[in-house]
C-alpha positions in Angstrom: -14.8 -2.7 1.7 -18.3 -1.8 0.6 -19.0 -0.2 4.0 -16.4 2.4 3.3 -18.1 3.7 0.2 -19.2 7.0 1.7 -18.7 10.4 0.0 -16.2 12.7 1.8 -17.6 16.1 0.7 -14.7 16.9 -1.6 -16.1 20.3 -2.7 -15.9 19.2 -6.3 -18.6 17.7 -8.5 -19.6 16.3 -11.9 -18.8 19.6 -13.7 -15.4 20.1 -12.1 -12.5 19.9 -14.5 -9.1 18.4 -14.1 -7.7 22.0 -13.9 -10.2 22.8 -11.1 -9.0 19.9 -9.1 -5.4 20.9 -9.4 -5.9 24.7 -9.0 -3.1 26.1 -6.8 -1.2 22.8 -6.6 2.5 22.7 -7.5 3.5 19.2 -8.7 7.0 20.1 -9.7 9.3 17.2 -9.2 6.5 14.6 -9.2 6.4 11.8 -11.8 3.3 10.2 -13.3 2.9 7.3 -15.8 -0.4 7.5 -17.8 -1.3 4.7 -20.1 -3.1 6.0 -23.1 -2.1 9.5 -22.0 -2.2 10.9 -25.5 -5.9 10.5 -26.3 -9.3 11.3 -24.8 -9.3 11.4 -21.0 -5.7 10.4 -20.9 -4.6 13.4 -22.9 -6.6 15.7 -20.5 -5.0 13.9 -17.6 -1.5 14.4 -19.0 -2.2 18.0 -19.8 -3.5 18.9 -16.3 -0.6 17.2 -14.5 1.9 18.8 -16.8 0.4 22.3 -16.3 0.7 21.8 -12.5 4.4 21.0 -13.0 4.6 17.2 -13.1 6.6 15.1 -15.5 4.7 12.4 -17.3 5.6 9.2 -19.2 2.9 8.2 -21.6 2.5 4.5 -22.6 1.0 4.2 -26.1 0.4 1.5 -28.6 1.2 4.0 -31.4 4.1 6.1 -30.0 4.3 8.3 -33.1 0.7 9.4 -32.7 1.3 9.9 -29.0 4.3 12.2 -29.6 2.3 14.3 -32.1 -0.6 14.6 -29.7 1.6 15.6 -26.7 4.3 17.6 -28.5 3.0 20.9 -27.1 2.8 19.7 -23.5 6.1 20.2 -21.6 7.6 17.4 -19.6 6.1 14.5 -21.5 7.9 11.5 -22.9 6.4 8.6 -24.7 7.1 4.8 -24.7 5.7 2.0 -26.7 3.1 0.0 -24.8 0.6 -2.5 -26.2 -1.4 -3.7 -23.2 -2.9 -6.6 -25.2 0.7 -8.0 -25.7 2.4 -9.1 -22.5 5.8 -9.1 -24.3 5.2 -5.4 -25.0 4.2 -4.8 -21.4 7.4 -6.5 -20.3 9.7 -4.5 -22.6 8.0 -1.2 -21.6 8.3 -2.0 -17.9 11.9 -3.1 -18.3 12.7 0.3 -19.8 11.0 2.2 -17.0 12.7 0.1 -14.4 16.1 0.6 -16.1 15.5 4.4 -16.0 14.9 4.0 -12.3 12.8 7.1 -11.7 10.4 6.7 -8.7 6.8 7.0 -9.6 4.2 9.1 -7.7 1.2 8.2 -9.8 0.5 5.2 -12.0 -2.7 6.0 -13.9 -4.1 3.0 -15.7 -6.2 4.9 -18.2 -6.1 3.1 -21.5 -8.8 0.7 -22.6 -11.3 -0.8 -25.1 -15.0 -0.5 -25.0 -17.7 -2.6 -26.7 -15.4 -3.8 -29.5 -16.2 -6.7 -31.8 -15.0 -10.1 -30.6 -11.3 -10.2 -30.7 -8.8 -12.6 -29.2 -5.3 -11.8 -28.0 -2.4 -13.8 -26.6 -3.5 -17.4 -26.0 -7.1 -16.7 -26.9 -8.0 -14.2 -24.2 -11.1 -11.9 -24.7 -9.6 -8.6 -25.8 -11.4 -6.2 -23.4 -10.6 -8.3 -20.3 -7.0 -8.8 -21.6 -6.3 -5.1 -22.4 -8.3 -3.3 -19.8 -7.4 -5.6 -16.9 -4.7 -8.2 -17.5 -2.3 -5.8 -19.3 -2.6 -3.2 -16.6 -2.3 -5.9 -13.9 1.0 -7.1 -15.4 2.3 -3.6 -15.9 1.5 -2.5 -12.4 3.1 -5.6 -10.8 6.3 -5.1 -12.8 6.5 -1.4 -11.9 5.7 -1.8 -8.2 9.4 -1.6 -7.2 9.4 2.0 -8.5 6.3 3.2 -6.7 7.5 5.4 -3.9 5.8 5.4 -0.4 2.8 7.6 -0.8 2.3 6.6 -4.4 -1.2 6.0 -5.8 -2.3 3.5 -8.5 -5.5 4.6 -10.3 -7.6 2.1 -12.2 -10.0 3.8 -14.6 -13.1 1.7 -14.3 -16.6 2.7 -15.3 -20.3 2.6 -14.4 -20.2 0.0 -17.1 -19.2 -2.4 -14.3 -22.9 -2.6 -13.5 -23.3 -4.7 -16.6 -21.5 -7.8 -15.3 -19.6 -9.3 -12.4 -16.6 -11.5 -13.1 -17.8 -14.5 -15.1 -15.8 -17.1 -13.2 -17.1 -20.0 -15.3 -16.3 -18.3 -18.7 -14.2 -15.0 -18.3 -13.1 -15.2 -22.0 -16.6 -15.7 -23.4 -15.8 -19.0 -25.0 -19.5 -19.9 -24.9 -20.7 -16.8 -26.8 -19.6 -13.2 -27.0 -21.5 -10.2 -25.8 -19.5 -6.9 -26.2 -21.3 -5.0 -23.4 -21.1 -7.8 -20.9 -17.4 -8.2 -21.8 -16.9 -4.5 -21.2 -18.8 -4.7 -17.9 -16.7 -7.6 -16.7 -13.4 -5.8 -17.6 -14.5 -2.7 -15.7 -15.5 -4.8 -12.7 -12.0 -6.3 -12.9 -10.5 -2.8 -12.8 -12.3 -2.0 -9.6 -11.5 -5.3 -7.9 -7.8 -4.9 -8.9 -7.7 -1.7 -7.0 -9.3 -3.3 -3.9 -6.7 -6.1 -3.7 -3.7 -4.0 -4.7 -4.5 -1.6 -2.0 -4.7 -4.4 0.5 -1.2 -5.7 -0.5 0.4 -2.3 -0.9 -0.8 -0.3 2.0 2.0 -1.4 4.4 4.5 0.1 1.9 2.4 3.3 1.6 1.1 2.4 -1.8 -2.7 3.0 -2.2 -5.0 2.2 -5.0 -8.4 3.6 -6.2 -10.8 2.9 -9.0 -13.3 5.3 -10.6 -16.1 6.1 -13.0 -15.1 9.1 -15.1 -18.6 9.8 -16.3 -20.1 9.7 -19.8 -17.8 11.5 -22.3 -17.5 11.3 -26.1 -13.9 10.3 -26.7 -12.1 7.8 -29.0 -13.3 5.1 -26.6 -16.5 5.0 -28.7 -14.6 4.1 -31.9 -16.1 0.7 -32.1 -19.7 2.0 -31.9 -21.7 3.1 -34.9 -23.6 6.4 -34.9 -26.8 4.4 -35.0 -25.9 2.6 -31.8 -25.1 5.9 -30.1 -28.4 7.4 -31.3 -30.2 4.3 -30.0 -28.5 4.8 -26.6 -29.8 8.4 -26.5 -26.3 9.8 -26.6 -26.7 11.5 -30.0 -29.7 12.9 -31.8 -30.6 12.1 -35.4 -28.1 14.7 -36.7 -25.3 13.2 -34.7 -25.2 16.0 -32.2 -24.8 15.3 -28.5 -28.3 14.7 -27.0 -27.6 13.5 -23.5 -27.1 16.5 -21.1 -25.4 14.4 -18.5 -22.3 13.9 -20.8 -19.2 15.6 -19.6 -16.4 17.3 -21.5 -13.1 15.5 -21.6 -11.6 17.9 -19.1 -14.5 17.2 -16.8 -14.2 13.5 -17.4 -10.5 13.5 -16.5 -11.2 15.3 -13.2 -12.1 12.2 -11.1 -8.9 10.3 -12.0 -6.9 13.5 -11.2 -8.7 13.8 -7.9 -8.2 10.2 -7.0 -4.5 10.5 -7.7 -3.8 13.7 -5.9 -6.5 14.6 -3.4 -5.1 15.1 0.1 -8.6 14.2 1.4 -7.8 10.6 0.4 -4.6 10.3 2.4 -4.8 7.2 4.6 -7.6 5.7 2.5 -7.6 3.2 -0.4 -9.4 0.5 -2.3 -12.3 2.8 -2.9 -14.4 3.4 -6.0 -14.9 7.1 -6.9 -17.1 9.2 -9.2 -17.7 12.9 -9.7 -14.5 13.8 -7.8 -15.6 12.0 -4.6 -15.9 8.6 -3.1 -19.0 6.9 -4.7 -22.0 5.7 -2.8 -23.1 2.1 -2.8 -25.2 1.3 -5.9 -27.8 -0.4 -3.7 -28.3 2.9 -1.9 -28.3 5.1 -5.0 -31.7 4.3 -6.3 -30.7 5.2 -9.8 -29.3 3.1 -12.6 -25.5 3.1 -13.2 -24.8 5.3 -10.1 -22.5 4.2 -7.4 -20.5 0.9 -7.1 -21.9 -2.6 -7.1 -21.1 -4.7 -4.1 -19.4 -7.4 -6.3 -17.0 -4.8 -7.6 -15.5 -4.0 -4.2 -15.8 -7.3 -2.6 -12.5 -8.3 -1.0 -13.0 -12.0 -1.6 -13.8 -11.5 -5.2 -10.8 -9.2 -5.5 -8.5 -11.8 -4.0 -9.9 -14.5 -6.3 -9.4 -12.3 -9.4 -5.8 -11.5 -8.3 -5.0 -15.2 -8.1 -6.5 -15.8 -11.6 -4.6 -12.8 -13.0 -1.3 -14.1 -11.5 -2.0 -17.5 -13.1 -2.8 -16.0 -16.5 -0.1 -13.4 -16.8 2.7 -14.9 -14.8 3.2 -11.7 -12.8 2.7 -11.3 -9.1 3.2 -8.8 -6.3 6.2 -6.5 -6.5 7.1 -7.6 -10.0 7.8 -11.3 -9.2 7.2 -13.3 -12.4 6.7 -16.9 -13.1 9.3 -17.6 -15.7 7.4 -20.8 -16.8 4.6 -18.5 -17.9 6.7 -16.5 -20.3 6.0 -18.7 -23.4 2.6 -18.3 -25.1 1.5 -15.9 -22.4 4.0 -13.3 -23.4 3.9 -14.0 -27.2 
């Protein structure tokens, strides 16, 4: 898979916005599900798709807040979804399946970043559980509704450079590091797209992952101002200091591009950034640019898939292991 990481010359770039990507496109009659589609990049994604005519279902842990945030956007409905709680994932998916509307785009956008140590479910590390396992279970349950030609988008990050999958201790039982935990979760997002694409391509279902760029959004809610100043993101007054940061509309562009670009027809399992297929990190010659080999390695992806099936009790095309429904879905 790593050999296919070659930019396609999309014509877009780091300053392109979600609206730029969809300019002139009519998405009337198309249906998208966006997790966290009421906040930050998710809200910009929802807005851009709706303005192009699509109908959107937003999955949100706080549905009241999501309804308020999206009330001015036509064609948006909201459902309750807590990705850290597999019982909530199951209930949400059951409602979507009961409605029976075929899905064109499943955009797994919601997530946590650099949070204090938190445990969910049977003691899982919260970033891995929320960013990866919750989306893994949701996607598998909804696969029967993904129409041929559908795309699943996993919002990863250049943060995946911080850690491969820690096979010996994925839940940080031996000592928590919030940035390594975030890095592992983002690597998991990329690997998920690799193996899902492998399994789904014969049904016409393709998957992509991406780095949206650096953007100030509620994703930084667990970071202090002092931390962001130390990172060089803010100056001493709290103003944005890093000129490479994008606006939310620019940050949402790559996930919109990955979901809708005709240029990607017939392709899949790729990691994207700046509205194009990303280069290999080893060839980039610049920190946090491109995709690490371990994040698009098919063997690593298959191994992670097997672990995720074991942990969540969900498998391809929504098949679930009923024996896993006890503590794992508590």
